[in-house]
C-alpha positions as CSV (number, residue, x, y, z in Angstrom):
1,D,-12.2,45.4,19.1
2,K,-9.4,43.0,20.0
3,H,-11.6,40.3,21.4
4,G,-13.7,40.3,18.3
5,Q,-10.6,40.2,16.0
6,G,-9.2,37.4,18.0
7,H,-12.4,35.5,17.8
8,T,-12.6,35.9,14.0
9,H,-9.0,34.9,13.5
10,G,-9.5,31.8,15.6
11,H,-12.7,30.9,13.8
12,G,-14.5,30.7,17.1
13,H,-12.7,27.6,18.2
14,G,-9.7,29.2,20.0
15,H,-7.2,28.2,17.2
16,V,-4.6,30.7,16.2
17,E,-2.2,30.6,13.3
18,K,1.3,29.5,14.5
19,P,4.3,31.4,13.4
20,K,6.1,30.0,10.4
21,S,9.0,27.7,11.4
22,I,11.5,25.8,9.2
23,L,11.8,23.2,12.0
24,N,8.1,22.5,12.0
25,A,8.2,22.3,8.3
26,C,11.0,19.8,8.2
27,A,9.4,17.7,11.0
28,S,6.1,17.7,9.0
29,A,8.1,16.7,5.8
30,V,9.8,13.7,7.7
31,V,6.5,12.4,9.1
32,N,4.9,12.7,5.6
33,F,7.7,10.9,4.0
34,L,7.7,8.0,6.5
35,L,4.0,7.5,6.0
36,M,4.1,7.8,2.2
37,F,7.1,5.7,1.9
38,G,5.5,2.9,4.0
39,L,2.3,3.2,2.0
40,C,4.1,3.0,-1.4
41,C,6.0,-0.1,-0.3
42,A,2.7,-1.7,0.7
43,Y,1.1,-0.5,-2.6
44,G,3.8,-2.0,-4.7
45,M,3.3,-5.3,-3.1
46,I,-0.5,-5.1,-3.5
47,M,0.0,-4.3,-7.2
48,F,1.9,-7.5,-7.7
49,N,0.6,-9.7,-4.9
50,D,1.1,-13.1,-6.5
51,D,4.3,-14.7,-5.4
52,W,5.4,-15.5,-9.0
53,N,5.2,-11.8,-9.9
54,R,7.2,-10.7,-6.8
55,Q,10.2,-9.6,-8.9
56,H,8.1,-6.7,-10.2
57,R,7.1,-5.4,-6.7
58,A,10.2,-3.0,-6.8
59,L,8.7,-1.6,-9.9
60,G,5.4,-1.1,-8.2
61,V,7.1,0.7,-5.3
62,K,9.0,2.9,-7.8
63,M,5.9,3.8,-9.7
64,T,3.9,4.7,-6.6
65,L,6.8,6.7,-5.1
66,M,7.2,8.7,-8.4
67,T,3.5,9.5,-8.4
68,A,3.6,10.6,-4.8
69,M,6.6,12.9,-5.5
70,L,5.1,14.4,-8.7
71,M,1.6,15.0,-7.2
72,G,3.0,16.3,-3.9
73,L,5.1,18.9,-5.7
74,L,2.3,19.8,-8.1
75,L,-0.2,20.3,-5.3
76,S,2.1,22.2,-3.0
77,Y,2.8,24.8,-5.8
78,T,-0.7,25.0,-7.3
79,S,-3.3,24.2,-4.6
80,E,-5.0,27.0,-2.8
81,I,-5.2,24.8,0.3
82,A,-2.1,25.3,2.3
83,V,-1.9,21.7,3.8
84,A,-2.7,19.8,0.6
85,I,-0.8,16.5,0.4
86,G,-0.8,14.7,-2.8
87,G,0.2,11.1,-3.3
88,T,-0.8,7.6,-4.3
89,D,-4.2,6.4,-3.1
90,L,-5.2,2.9,-1.9
91,N,-8.4,2.5,-3.9
92,P,-6.8,2.7,-7.4
93,V,-4.0,0.5,-6.3
94,V,-6.4,-2.2,-5.3
95,F,-7.9,-2.1,-8.7
96,L,-4.4,-2.0,-10.3
97,G,-3.7,-5.2,-8.4
98,G,-6.7,-6.7,-10.2
99,F,-5.5,-5.5,-13.5
100,A,-2.1,-7.1,-12.9
101,E,-3.8,-10.5,-12.2
102,T,-6.0,-10.3,-15.3
103,I,-3.1,-9.0,-17.5
104,S,-0.7,-11.7,-16.3
105,A,-3.2,-14.4,-16.9
106,D,-3.8,-13.2,-20.4
107,I,-0.1,-13.0,-21.2
108,A,0.5,-16.5,-19.8
109,G,-2.3,-17.8,-22.0
110,Q,-0.8,-16.1,-25.1
111,L,2.4,-17.7,-24.4
112,S,0.9,-21.2,-23.8
113,L,1.9,-21.1,-20.1
114,V,-0.4,-22.8,-17.6
115,Y,-1.4,-20.0,-15.2
116,P,-1.7,-21.1,-11.5
117,Q,-5.0,-19.2,-10.9
118,A,-6.8,-20.5,-14.0
119,A,-9.6,-21.7,-11.7
120,G,-10.6,-18.1,-11.1
121,R,-10.9,-15.6,-8.2
122,R,-13.1,-17.9,-6.1
123,L,-10.2,-20.3,-5.7
124,S,-8.0,-17.6,-4.4
125,D,-10.6,-16.6,-1.9
126,E,-11.0,-20.3,-0.8
127,R,-7.3,-20.4,-0.2
128,F,-7.5,-17.3,1.9
129,L,-10.2,-18.7,4.0
130,H,-8.4,-21.9,4.4
131,A,-5.3,-20.0,5.5
132,M,-7.4,-18.1,8.0
133,S,-8.5,-21.3,9.5
134,R,-4.8,-22.2,10.0
135,C,-4.3,-19.0,11.9
136,L,-7.2,-20.0,14.2
137,G,-5.6,-23.4,14.9
138,A,-6.9,-25.7,12.2
139,T,-4.6,-28.3,10.7
140,G,-3.7,-28.5,7.1
141,T,-1.3,-26.7,4.7
142,V,-1.7,-24.1,2.0
143,T,-0.2,-25.2,-1.2
144,S,1.3,-22.9,-3.8
145,T,2.1,-23.5,-7.4
146,D,5.4,-22.4,-8.9
147,F,5.1,-20.4,-12.0
148,C,8.2,-19.4,-14.1
149,E,10.3,-20.6,-11.2
150,G,12.3,-23.7,-10.5
151,Q,11.5,-26.5,-12.7
152,H,8.7,-24.8,-14.5
153,Y,11.3,-21.9,-15.6
154,D,13.8,-24.5,-16.7
155,D,11.1,-26.2,-18.9
156,N,10.0,-22.8,-20.4
157,P,12.9,-20.3,-20.1
158,S,12.2,-18.2,-23.2
159,H,8.5,-18.1,-22.6
160,C,8.9,-17.1,-18.9
161,D,11.3,-14.3,-19.8
162,E,8.9,-13.0,-22.4
163,Y,6.1,-13.2,-19.9
164,H,7.9,-11.0,-17.3
165,E,9.0,-8.5,-20.0
166,Q,5.4,-8.2,-21.3
167,L,4.0,-7.9,-17.9
168,R,6.4,-5.2,-16.9
169,A,5.8,-3.1,-20.1
170,T,2.0,-3.5,-20.0
171,M,1.8,-2.5,-16.2
172,I,3.9,0.6,-16.8
173,F,1.5,1.6,-19.6
174,T,-1.5,0.7,-17.5
175,V,-0.4,2.7,-14.5
176,T,0.5,5.7,-16.6
177,V,-2.9,5.7,-18.6
178,S,-5.0,5.1,-15.5
179,S,-3.1,7.7,-13.3
180,A,-3.6,10.3,-16.1
181,A,-7.3,9.5,-16.4
182,L,-7.9,9.6,-12.7
183,G,-6.0,12.9,-12.5
184,L,-8.2,14.3,-15.2
185,I,-11.4,13.1,-13.5
186,F,-10.4,14.6,-10.2
187,F,-9.5,17.8,-11.9
188,C,-13.0,18.0,-13.6
189,L,-14.6,17.2,-10.3
190,G,-13.2,20.2,-8.6
191,R,-13.0,22.5,-11.6
192,F,-16.7,22.1,-12.7
193,K,-17.9,21.4,-9.1
194,W,-19.2,18.0,-9.9
195,T,-18.7,16.8,-6.4
196,R,-22.1,18.1,-5.5
197,Y,-23.6,15.1,-7.3
198,V,-22.2,12.9,-4.6
199,S,-25.1,13.9,-2.4
200,Y,-27.3,11.8,-4.7
201,V,-25.4,8.6,-4.0
202,P,-26.7,6.5,-1.2
203,T,-24.3,6.0,1.7
204,S,-24.8,2.3,1.6
205,I,-23.1,2.1,-1.7
206,M,-20.1,4.0,-0.5
207,E,-19.9,1.9,2.6
208,A,-20.1,-1.3,0.6
209,F,-17.3,-0.1,-1.7
210,L,-15.1,0.7,1.3
211,S,-15.9,-2.6,3.0
212,C,-14.8,-4.4,-0.2
213,V,-11.5,-2.5,-0.3
214,G,-11.0,-3.1,3.4
215,Y,-11.5,-6.9,2.9
216,K,-8.9,-7.0,0.0
217,V,-6.4,-5.0,2.1
218,F,-6.9,-7.3,5.1
219,K,-6.4,-10.3,2.7
220,Y,-3.3,-8.9,1.3
221,A,-1.8,-8.1,4.7
222,L,-2.3,-11.7,5.9
223,K,-0.9,-13.1,2.7
224,F,2.3,-11.0,2.9
225,C,2.7,-12.2,6.6
226,K,2.4,-15.8,5.2
227,Y,-0.6,-16.2,7.6
228,D,1.9,-16.5,10.4
229,P,0.5,-15.2,13.8
230,K,4.0,-14.2,15.1
231,Q,4.2,-11.7,12.2
232,F,0.7,-10.1,12.0
233,I,0.0,-10.1,15.8
234,P,3.0,-7.8,16.5
235,A,2.2,-5.6,13.5
236,A,-1.4,-5.1,14.9
237,C,0.0,-4.3,18.3
238,I,1.9,-1.5,16.8
239,G,-0.6,-0.3,14.1
240,V,-3.8,-0.3,16.1
241,P,-2.4,2.0,18.9
242,L,-0.8,4.2,16.3
243,Y,-4.1,4.7,14.6
244,F,-5.9,5.6,17.7
245,M,-3.2,7.9,18.9
246,K,-3.4,9.7,15.5
247,A,-7.2,9.8,15.4
248,M,-7.6,11.0,18.9
249,H,-4.7,13.6,18.6
250,I,-2.7,12.1,21.4
251,G,0.8,13.5,21.6
252,N,2.7,15.6,19.1
253,P,2.4,13.9,15.7
254,A,5.9,15.1,14.8
255,V,7.2,12.9,17.6
256,V,4.6,10.1,18.0
257,I,4.5,9.0,14.4
258,P,8.3,8.7,13.8
259,L,8.8,7.2,17.1
260,M,6.1,4.5,16.5
261,L,7.5,3.8,13.1
262,L,11.2,3.8,13.8
263,L,11.4,2.4,17.3
264,P,9.9,-1.1,16.4
265,L,12.3,-1.1,13.4
266,G,15.2,-0.5,15.7
267,V,14.0,-3.2,18.1
268,F,13.7,-5.7,15.2
269,Y,17.2,-5.2,13.9
270,F,18.5,-5.3,17.6
271,Y,16.9,-8.7,17.9
272,I,18.3,-9.9,14.6
273,F,21.8,-8.8,14.9
274,V,22.3,-8.8,18.7
275,V,19.9,-11.1,20.4
276,S,19.8,-13.9,17.8
277,G,23.3,-13.2,16.4
278,S,22.2,-13.8,12.9
279,D,21.9,-11.7,9.8
280,L,19.3,-10.5,7.2
281,D,19.5,-13.6,5.2
282,Y,18.4,-15.6,8.2
283,A,15.5,-13.2,8.7
284,R,14.5,-13.7,5.0
285,K,14.7,-17.5,5.3
286,D,12.6,-17.4,8.5
287,K,10.0,-15.2,6.5
288,L,10.5,-12.3,8.8
289,M,11.5,-10.1,5.8
290,F,10.6,-9.9,2.2
291,P,13.0,-11.3,-0.4
292,A,15.6,-8.7,-1.6
293,M,14.3,-6.5,-4.4
294,E,16.4,-5.6,-7.4
């Protein structure tokens, strides 16, 4: 019965398997790379979100990209799911950012360096709320403390160098161990079918956890934008429509996603080099771009 066979093949929803195409595979790979690369860049900055640790953000980006590559290749060869996409996840990165803050404060204490956030996490949240009030039109400034930079570095050169070396080595070890532990946990969840116990967890707990992560991501995003409306408003005008276009399946993702990601980038560079007649150094001084990473 052709009708019955077609119905079974389409799982009752009218979907049919598309013929294999190298062009579709390459387009999917480009889209996946663009999304994963952008996410890994953001993850590296979240991992080292304090300004005095910004020299390690390139290290964070490298570690997340390497994790995405290894897990992507591993899943593509071993997973029984044809569309499995492995990579770095946001939730562990948020916790790794907290680890970095705790580790850096501890290392600074061991080296007798006065750490800027010694007053605790509450002070950081108060600064965030104060900066939010600036975005809404309130007056005042947000002060920042130099740590191992400028005069503070000139006064403690050897201790500051030792601080960054220890922080780099400790975070590499921390990311390696935590990634291995998480990988083992997820393997056991799938291998021994432990995911069925999730049904015993109240949904309110999961919603509260996700809300906490969302708050921290929102805070990091505004912090990286220096709480400047002319930076985060254009970003929202691009990101929000892109999300709804993806969620509502508007257009071909192989066209929509690269276009929404690359077109604003091209417009930005056109404005910098052609309209304003300046260069990237000017953009960095005007806080339109991040400092150059080594």
